[in-house]
C-alpha positions in Angstrom: 0.0 0.0 0.0 1.3 3.4 -1.0 2.2 5.6 2.0 2.1 9.4 1.9 4.0 11.4 4.6 3.1 14.9 5.4 5.7 17.1 7.2 4.6 19.9 9.4 1.5 17.9 10.0 0.4 19.9 13.0 0.9 23.2 11.2 -1.8 25.0 9.2 -0.7 24.1 5.7 0.2 20.5 6.6 -3.1 20.0 8.5 -5.2 21.4 5.7 -3.4 19.1 3.3 -4.2 16.1 5.4 -7.9 17.2 5.6 -8.1 17.5 1.8 -6.5 14.1 1.3 -9.1 12.5 3.6 -12.2 14.6 2.6 -11.7 15.5 -1.0 -9.3 12.9 -2.4 -10.6 9.7 -0.9 -7.4 8.7 0.7 -7.8 6.4 3.8 -6.2 7.5 7.1 -4.0 4.4 7.2 -2.3 5.5 4.0 -1.1 8.8 5.6 1.9 9.3 7.9 2.3 12.5 9.9 5.8 13.7 10.7 5.5 15.5 14.1 7.7 16.8 16.8 5.4 16.0 19.6 2.8 13.2 19.5 0.7 14.8 22.2 0.1 17.8 19.9 -1.0 15.4 17.1 -3.5 13.3 19.1 -6.3 14.6 16.8 -4.5 13.0 13.9 -3.9 9.7 15.6 -7.6 9.6 16.5 -8.4 9.6 12.8 -6.2 6.6 12.3 -3.2 8.4 10.9 0.2 7.0 11.9 2.5 9.4 13.8 6.3 9.4 13.4 8.6 11.6 15.4 11.2 13.6 13.5 12.7 17.1 13.3 14.5 18.9 10.5 17.4 19.4 12.9 17.9 15.7 13.5 19.0 13.7 10.4 18.8 10.4 12.1 15.2 10.9 13.2 14.3 11.8 9.7 16.0 8.7 8.2 14.0 6.5 10.6 10.7 8.4 10.0 11.0 8.2 6.2 11.3 4.4 6.0 8.6 2.9 3.7 7.4 6.4 2.5 6.2 6.4 -1.1 5.5 10.1 -1.4 6.8 12.9 0.8 5.1 16.3 1.1 8.1 18.3 2.3 7.1 21.8 3.5 10.1 24.0 3.7 11.4 25.0 7.1 9.8 28.0 8.7 13.1 29.1 10.1 14.0 32.6 8.9 17.7 32.4 9.4 19.0 31.2 6.1 22.0 29.2 7.5 19.7 27.2 9.8 17.0 26.9 7.1 19.5 25.5 4.6 20.8 22.9 7.0 17.3 21.8 8.1 16.0 21.5 4.5 19.2 19.7 3.4 18.7 17.2 6.2 15.3 16.4 4.8 16.7 15.8 1.3 19.5 13.6 2.5 17.2 11.6 4.7 14.7 11.1 1.9 17.5 9.9 -0.4 18.8 7.5 2.3 15.4 6.1 3.0 14.7 5.6 -0.7 11.6 7.8 -0.7 9.8 7.3 -4.0 8.8 10.9 -4.8 9.4 14.2 -3.0 7.0 17.1 -3.3 8.8 20.2 -2.1 6.7 23.2 -1.0 8.8 26.4 -1.4 8.3 30.0 -2.5 7.0 31.3 -5.8 9.5 32.5 -8.4 12.6 32.1 -6.2 14.8 33.3 -9.1 13.6 36.8 -8.4 15.2 36.7 -4.9 12.8 39.3 -3.6 12.2 38.2 0.0 15.6 37.0 1.2 14.8 33.3 1.5 14.8 32.4 -2.1 18.5 31.3 -2.4 17.8 28.5 0.1 14.7 27.4 -1.9 16.8 27.2 -5.1 19.6 25.4 -3.3 17.2 22.8 -2.0 15.6 22.3 -5.4 19.0 21.8 -6.9 19.9 19.3 -4.1 16.8 17.3 -4.8 17.8 17.2 -8.5 21.4 16.4 -7.7 20.5 13.3 -5.6 18.2 12.2 -8.4 15.0 12.1 -6.4 11.8 12.2 -8.4 10.3 15.5 -7.6 7.4 18.0 -7.9 8.2 21.6 -6.9 5.3 23.5 -5.5 6.2 27.1 -5.4 3.7 28.8 -3.2 2.2 32.3 -3.4 1.9 34.6 -0.4 -1.2 33.7 1.7 -4.2 35.9 1.4 -4.8 34.8 5.0 -2.1 37.3 6.0 -4.5 40.1 5.5 -7.4 38.6 7.6 -6.7 41.0 10.4 -6.8 44.0 8.1 -10.1 42.9 6.6 -11.8 42.3 9.9 -10.6 45.7 11.2 -11.9 47.3 8.0 -15.4 45.8 8.5 -15.4 47.0 12.2 -14.3 50.5 11.4 -15.6 51.0 7.9 -12.2 51.7 6.5 -9.5 49.5 5.0 -6.0 50.9 5.9 -2.9 50.1 4.0 0.8 51.1 4.0 1.5 49.3 0.7 1.9 52.5 -1.3 -1.0 51.3 -3.5 1.1 48.4 -4.9 -0.4 45.2 -6.1 0.4 41.7 -4.8 -0.3 38.0 -5.6 -2.5 36.1 -3.3 -3.9 32.6 -2.7 -5.8 31.2 0.2 -3.8 28.7 2.3 -6.6 26.1 1.9 -6.4 26.3 -1.9 -2.6 25.7 -1.8 -3.3 22.7 0.5 -5.8 21.4 -2.0 -3.1 21.6 -4.7 -0.9 19.5 -2.4 -3.5 16.9 -2.0 -4.2 16.8 -5.7 -0.7 16.3 -6.9 0.0 13.7 -4.3 -2.9 11.6 -5.6 -2.7 12.2 -9.4 -0.4 11.0 -12.1 1.4 13.4 -14.4 3.2 15.6 -11.9 6.6 13.9 -11.8 9.6 16.3 -12.3 7.3 19.3 -12.8 7.6 22.8 -11.3 4.4 24.8 -10.5 4.2 28.5 -9.8 1.2 28.6 -7.5 0.2 32.2 -7.8 -2.9 33.7 -9.5 -2.8 35.1 -13.0 -4.0 38.5 -11.7 -2.7 40.7 -8.9 -4.8 42.6 -6.4 -4.5 45.9 -4.4 -5.9 46.9 -1.1 -8.1 49.4 -2.9 -9.7 46.6 -4.9 -10.1 44.6 -1.7 -12.0 47.5 -0.1 -14.4 47.5 -3.1 -15.0 43.7 -2.7 -15.5 44.1 1.1 -18.1 46.8 0.4 -20.1 44.4 -1.8 -19.8 41.6 0.8 -21.0 43.6 3.8 -23.4 45.7 1.9 -22.0 49.0 3.1 -19.2 51.4 2.0 -15.7 50.3 3.1 -13.4 53.2 2.3 -9.7 52.8 1.5 -7.0 54.9 3.0 -3.3 54.7 2.3 -0.9 55.7 5.1 2.8 56.5 4.9 4.8 53.3 5.3 7.4 54.9 7.5 5.1 55.8 10.4 5.5 54.1 13.8 2.6 52.4 15.7 2.6 55.2 18.1 2.3 57.9 15.4 -0.5 56.0 13.7 -2.4 55.7 17.0 -1.9 59.5 17.6 -3.5 60.1 14.2 -6.6 58.1 15.2 -5.7 54.7 13.9 -6.8 51.8 16.2 -3.9 49.9 17.7 -4.8 46.6 15.9 -4.9 48.4 12.6 -1.7 50.2 13.4 0.2 47.0 14.1 -1.0 45.6 10.8 0.1 48.7 8.9 3.7 48.5 10.1 4.1 44.7 9.7 6.6 43.3 7.2 3.9 42.0 4.9 2.7 45.5 4.1 6.3 46.7 3.6 7.1 43.8 1.3 4.0 44.7 -0.9 5.1 48.3 -0.9 8.5 47.2 -2.1 6.8 45.2 -4.9 8.1 41.8 -3.8 5.0 39.9 -4.7 4.4 40.7 -8.3 4.7 37.3 -10.0 1.7 35.8 -11.9 1.1 32.4 -13.4 -1.8 30.3 -14.8 -0.5 27.1 -13.1 -2.8 27.4 -10.1 -5.9 27.9 -12.3 -4.9 25.0 -14.5 -4.5 22.7 -11.6 -7.6 23.7 -9.6 -10.0 24.8 -12.3 -13.3 25.7 -10.7 -12.1 24.5 -7.3 -10.0 27.7 -7.0 -11.8 29.9 -4.6 -13.1 33.1 -6.3 -11.8 36.4 -4.9 -15.0 37.5 -3.2 -15.4 34.1 -1.5 -11.7 34.1 -0.5 -12.1 37.5 1.2 -15.4 36.5 2.8 -13.9 33.3 4.2 -11.4 35.4 6.2 -14.0 37.5 8.0 -14.8 36.4 11.5 
């Protein structure tokens, strides 16, 4: 029986990927293996009949043991932001997968890493090359930024009637995390994805101004849009009348990255893979409202 392992199984993307495998792809729980750090935090998975194996990206030996008998490995890139640590951790996964004779590795990284816009892309490219170098069958799933990152902004806008942005009016690519998880589940259970690379971003960008218009339609009342200088501190924004929660969102790194035009890539890969299962923009935004 084919065994599918999900790394980061107790995280958001890994957990959603497991849910889609069970609910939408018809995979039985005894075909899924969850790689976890702590079994106690994964009891909800064990209760479904999913096998739990302990392993961490820092411990090569634990990964070599955990990967035994795995046919397909969904390898979600390390969340570590220090590139030296991130590189070592991800490299351990590749070496363990090779040693354990994993049949196919599905690597979840960042969209368009050749652009090197965000500071982590060189690690992503290095790991893709390592997977190729050790001759592992692969599928590279290059993920967009999560629209989920602006959930706080959207809810604050509905509460106060105004969507605030410090993105300098720049556009960005976006996908719901759950849609990216569905792609994971699909490619893990379909033929035809061997040695393919997918840029999982939408074919059209969006701005905060456009999101304000969509929000207005959803809630049935006018949600205005206001751009604030990107160099203001939280304290200065609060002094100007901005609520603390909104102020904290405005100075976060995601807004700054958008302002610096770091999320401009587009592709039709996502639409080709998901078709009508790709969540429309209005439904995507509505799903993030509390």
